[in-house]
N, C-alpha and C positions, 0 to 999 in steps of 0.2 A: 470773222468766220473761224470755227474750230479747225485744228489741224486734222489731216487724214479723214476728211469728210468723203465717204464712199457711197455711191448710189449704184444699184443694179438696174440695168435697162433690159427690158424685153424687146430686143432688136427686131424680132420677126413678126410681132403683132401688128394689127391694123390693116387698113386697105393697101397701104404702100410699103409696109415693112421697112427694110433697110434703106429704101430710097429716101425716106424722110428722117428716120431715126438715126442713121449713121452720120449724115452731115451735121445733124443737130448735136450729136455726141461730140464730134470733133470741135465744133464751135464752142460747146460748153467747157471742155477742158482747156481750150485756148483762152477763154475769157474769164473763167471763174477760178481764182487762185485756190490752191489746196484741194481742188475737187478731183477725186479719182472715180473712174467709171469702170464697172464690170459689164461688158457687153455679152449678153446671153443669146445664143443662137447658133446657126451653122458656121463653124469656124472657118471653113474654106471661103465661104461667101464673104464673111466679115473681113478676113485678111485681104481678100482681093479688093474690096471697097476701101479699106483703110489705106492700102498701098496706093490707090489712085489719088488719094488726098494727101499723100505724104505723111500719114500718121501711123503707119504700121509699127513703128518702134517708139511711139509716144510713151514716156515713162509712167503716165497716169491713166493709160488705157490698158485694160486687161480683158482677155477673151475667155469666156466660159462656154465650151462647146455643149450644144444641146441637140439631140437627134430628132426631136419632135417639135411640131408647131400646133398651137391651138388655132383652128380656123374660125372665121367669123360665124359660120353656120353650125359649129359644134355645139351640142347640148352641154350645159354646165356639168351634168352628172357624168357624161362621157369623158369630158376633159379632165375631171377630177379623178376618175377611176383608171382611165386607160392611157393618159398622157402624162406620166410622172416624170418624164425627161424633157418636157416641153420648155421652151424659153421662158414662158410665163411662170410655170411651176418652180423652175430652178431660181429665177430672180427672187421669188418670194422666199424660197428656202434659204437663200443667202442672207435675207433680212432676219429670218428666224435664228440662224446660226450666229449672227452678229458680224458676219463678214461685210455686210452692207448695212447702212443706216436707213435706207429707203429704197423703194422699188417704183419704177415708172413703166407703164405699159399702155399701148394703144389697142390692145387686143380685145377680144370678145368680153363685153361687160359682165354678162352673166357668169361666164367661166372665171373671170378675175374675182368677182365677188365670192363665188362658192369656194374657190381655191384659197383665197386670202383668209376667208373665214375658217377653213379647215386647217391651214398651215399656221397662221399667226394667232388664232383664237381672239375672243373678245376681251376687252377690259372688264374688270369686275363691275357688276351692276348695270351693264349695257346689254340689251337684248339683240339689237341688230346694228350693223354698220350703216352709215349713210354717205351718199356722195354730196359734197358741198363745193361750190365754186362762187366766185365773185361776179357780179354783173354791174356795169357802169350805171351811174345815176346822174341826175341834174346837178348834184353837188360834187365837190372834189373827191368825196369818199364813195366807194362802191357799196353795194348791199350783198350780203352772203345768203345764197339761196340753197336750201336743202329740204328734202332729199331729191336728187336729180335722176333717179331711176333705179336705185339699188333695191327699193322695196315698193312694189306697186300698190300693195294694200297695207295700211298701218292702223293700229289701234291708238287710243288716246295716250296710253303710257309710252308707246314708241315715239309719238310726236313730241311728247314732253321731254324725252331723252334727247331727241334731235335738237330741241330748243337749248338745252344745256350745252351740248357739244357745239352748236352753232355760235352760242355766245362766247365760248372760249376762243374759237377760231377768229371771230371778229375782234375781240378784245386784244388778242395777241398781235393780229395783223395791223390793226389801226391804233394801237395804244390807247384803248378806251377803258375807262374805269368800270362802266357797266353798259354793255351793249343793249340797244333797244330791240326787243324781240317781238315779232308779230306773226300771226297765223294767216296764211293765205285762204281767203274765203270768197263766197259769191256776193258778199255785201259787208259793210262795216258795222251794221246793227247786230246786237247781241242775239236777236231771234233768228238770224240767218244761219244757214249751214246745216249739215246733218249732225246726228247725235255724237258721233266720234269727235268732230271738230269742237262742238260745245263742251264736251267732257275734257278735251285737251286744254281748252281755254281756261277752264276752272282750275286744272292742275297747275298751269303756268301762273295764273293770277294768285294762287295761294302760296307760291314758292317765293320766299323773301330773297333768294339768291338770283332770281331772274327779274329783269326790268321789262316785264310784259306790258305792251302798250295797246293791245287789242288786235282786231282783225285788219287785214289789208286786202284790197281788191287787186285784180290784175293790173289795173291802171296805176296803182301805187308803187309798183315794183321799181320804177325808174325815178321816183320823186325824191328819194332820200329820206322818206318818212321813217323807215326802220333801218337798223344795221343788219338784222337777221330776219329772214322770212322763212317760215316753216311750212312744209306741205308734204303730202305723200309723194312717192317716187313717180307715179303716173302723171300727176298734175305738174310736178316739178320738171320732168323731162320734156313734156309738151311745152311748158312755159319757156324753158331755156331755148329749145330749138326754134320756137316761134320768134323769140327775140333775135336770134342769129339770122333767121330768114328775113325778118323785117329790115335789119341793118343792111343786108346784102341787096334787098329789093330797092331800098332808098338810094343807095349808091349806084345801082344799075340804072335806075330811072334818071337820076341826076346826070350821070355820064352820057346817057343817050340824048337827054335834052340839050346838054351843053355842046353837042356835036352836030346840031341840026343846021346851023348856019355860021357864016363867017363872024357875025356879031357875037354869037354865043361862044364861039371858039376863042375869040379875043377876051370875052368876059371870063371864060374858064381859065385862061392864062393868068389873068389878074387875080383870080380867086384861088389859084393853085396852092399858095402857102396856107390859106385858111382851110381849104379842103383836106390837105394833107394832115394838118393838125387835128381836124375833126375825125378823119378816118382812123388816125392812130389811136384816138381816144375810144372809139367804139368798135374797132376791128376785133372780131371774135378770136382771132389767133392769139392775141396777147392775154386773153382770159382763159386760154386752154389749160387744162390741168385741174380736174376735179379731184378733191382729196377724199379718200375712203376712210372716214373717221370712225372711231370706236374700237379699232383693232389694237392689238399689242405690237404695233409697228406702223411705219409710215408707208402708205401706198397711194400713188397718184395715177389717176386714170386719164390718159390723153384721149382726145377724139379719135375715133377709128380712121377718119379721113384727114388726120392732121398733116399739115405741111411741115417742111423743115423748121420754119419759124415757130409754128405752133408747138411742135414737139420740144423745141428748145425752151419755150415758155413753161412746158410741163416739168422739164428738168429743173428750171429755176424755182418753180413752186416747191418741188421736193427739197431743194437746198434750203429754202426759207423754213420749211416745216421742221427740218432737222435742227436748224438754228433755234427755233422757238420751242423745241421739245414738246410738240403738241400732244402726243399720247400721255406723257406724264402730267401735263397741265389739265387735260380732260379728266384723267383719273382723280387728280387732286380735287377738282371741282365737284365730281360726283361724291367723293367722300365727304366733302363739306356739306353738300345738299342732304345727304343721308344723316349726318350728324345733327344738323339743324332741325331736320324733320323729327328725329328721335327725341330731341330736347323739347320740342313743342308738345309731344305726346306725353 
């Protein structure tokens, strides 16, 4: 890990605010060597909570006072224009200025997207940022799904750009030579889907820098068929939250069934090691932290209802992205695609 790795945290964002973000911050600096955190938010509140945890004088925790908070129901335009001293805005400004190498926020997704787009700007050649995160599969390796809600409507060119960015994320995270990229569709046949999907498929298929393998259906997400699955933000967000809901439903039903009788309780005791291992593998908390890729800086969006463990996972994701230098790798990939495209013409 590089020395002086610094991440800015929006401590006030999300459903629980400091109740989940502050304990996660303390855990992060205690367990990740050379990590420095700048906590953006209400200084009095932050100091009080740090004091309770014996971390008020921690040498790698700094406080950046912010007088405003972006609420969950704030319109993105309002947050951008009227809340320039919010914990979210200041955390992003710290990345822009170079004082921090990444930002983590559990705040309003729309406001984060709009503010990050305005403050950090896009990488050359990229139209829109995308939210990307990993999802567990039947194989040891996850699949990377994007967009997860940043762009509700996407044209073919935007989906093509998502494919390039997604391939870089997967290749860096999983040490792949060329990630298998697929488009999420209502069927695997070429005739399926609307015109935008079909046009995006043609663009991906024609790009020698992409390992495009065709369409995937919803049931393919967990099979390990692809390393990257591309879709618009509306579909991606619904798919991700459905996955999380199914995981919680299965464990709820299983727990209920195993407590029905003495026999099942004994069986549950015997199965505890297996169940714990399984839950650890599919627990949504460990996959918390969707990256907002395509920007001139690293931004990680945590779930709004993230627990302490989930917010800690988002901080770790930001650390990994700093180590992998994702914006630089994405920019290099786009330059390569444009160069090869020009050579073909």
